[in-house]
C-alpha positions in Angstrom: 0.0 0.0 0.0 1.3 3.4 -0.9 1.5 6.2 1.6 2.9 9.7 1.6 4.8 11.4 4.4 6.2 14.9 5.0 9.7 14.1 6.1 11.3 15.5 9.2 14.7 15.1 10.9 13.7 12.0 12.9 12.8 10.2 9.6 16.5 10.1 8.7 17.1 7.5 11.3 14.1 5.4 10.5 15.6 4.0 7.3 19.1 3.0 6.3 19.3 5.7 3.6 22.7 4.6 2.6 21.2 1.3 1.3 17.9 2.6 -0.1 17.6 2.4 -3.9 15.8 5.8 -3.8 18.9 7.5 -2.3 20.9 6.4 -5.3 18.7 8.7 -7.4 19.4 11.8 -5.2 22.2 14.2 -6.1 24.3 13.2 -3.0 22.3 10.4 -1.5 21.5 10.8 2.2 23.5 14.0 2.4 21.0 15.6 0.0 18.2 14.8 2.5 20.2 16.1 5.4 21.0 19.4 3.7 17.4 19.9 2.5 16.0 19.3 5.9 18.5 21.6 7.5 17.4 24.3 5.1 13.8 23.8 6.2 12.8 22.6 2.7 9.7 20.4 2.4 10.4 16.8 1.5 7.5 14.5 0.7 8.4 10.8 0.7 6.3 8.2 -1.0 6.5 4.7 0.6 5.3 1.3 -0.7 5.0 -0.5 2.7 8.2 0.5 4.4 10.2 1.1 1.2 10.8 4.7 0.1 10.0 4.8 -3.6 9.5 8.5 -4.4 10.4 12.0 -3.3 9.5 15.6 -3.9 11.6 18.5 -2.6 10.2 22.0 -2.4 12.4 24.9 -1.3 11.5 26.6 2.0 11.7 30.1 0.4 9.6 31.2 -2.5 11.1 32.4 -5.8 10.1 35.4 -7.9 8.3 38.6 -6.9 5.1 39.0 -8.9 3.9 36.4 -8.4 5.9 34.6 -5.7 6.1 30.9 -6.5 6.8 27.8 -4.5 9.9 26.2 -6.1 9.9 22.4 -6.6 13.6 21.4 -6.8 13.4 17.7 -7.3 10.9 14.9 -8.1 12.2 11.4 -8.3 10.6 7.9 -8.4 12.1 4.5 -8.6 11.9 3.4 -12.3 9.3 0.6 -11.6 7.0 3.2 -10.0 7.0 5.7 -12.9 4.2 6.1 -15.5 1.5 5.3 -13.0 0.5 8.9 -12.0 2.6 8.9 -8.8 4.6 11.9 -9.9 1.4 13.8 -10.3 0.3 12.8 -6.8 3.6 14.2 -5.5 3.0 17.4 -7.4 -0.5 17.6 -5.9 1.1 17.5 -2.4 3.4 20.3 -3.5 0.4 22.3 -4.7 -1.3 21.8 -1.3 1.8 22.9 0.5 2.0 26.0 -1.7 -1.6 26.9 -0.9 -0.8 26.6 2.8 2.0 29.0 2.3 -0.3 31.3 0.3 1.7 30.8 -2.8 -0.5 30.3 -5.9 2.0 29.1 -8.4 4.6 26.3 -8.6 7.9 26.8 -10.3 10.8 24.5 -11.1 13.5 23.6 -13.6 12.9 20.6 -15.8 16.0 18.5 -16.5 16.8 18.2 -20.2 15.9 14.5 -20.5 13.1 13.0 -22.6 11.5 11.5 -19.5 11.5 14.7 -17.4 10.3 16.8 -20.4 7.5 14.3 -21.0 6.4 14.5 -17.3 6.4 18.3 -17.4 4.3 18.3 -20.5 1.9 15.8 -19.1 1.3 18.0 -16.0 1.1 21.1 -18.2 4.2 22.7 -16.7 5.6 25.4 -18.9 
């Protein structure tokens, strides 16, 4: 069963992030999580049972001025979990978080890969 969780500092010790396949998809593995949490960024983790299978990172501080936007820095899913609408679910969590912060737009940079550009197009990200 899939579940979503807004990560906090204590979650770092609940999994062996050095061994998690999801950590291999992060820029610096566990260190990425540690830095992002220290910066007060929002991290949503998707679990299948107890296994972390997806992550979305949103910066603590908004970007831009008019309008201010919530910035999504990273969305990753294990390959076998892609193309099932789970990335969209993570983006919905980001949208909800943005509304809580009274930010009405999401921003982000799309990596220049066919898969990332296809995802951005599918969710109507420009």
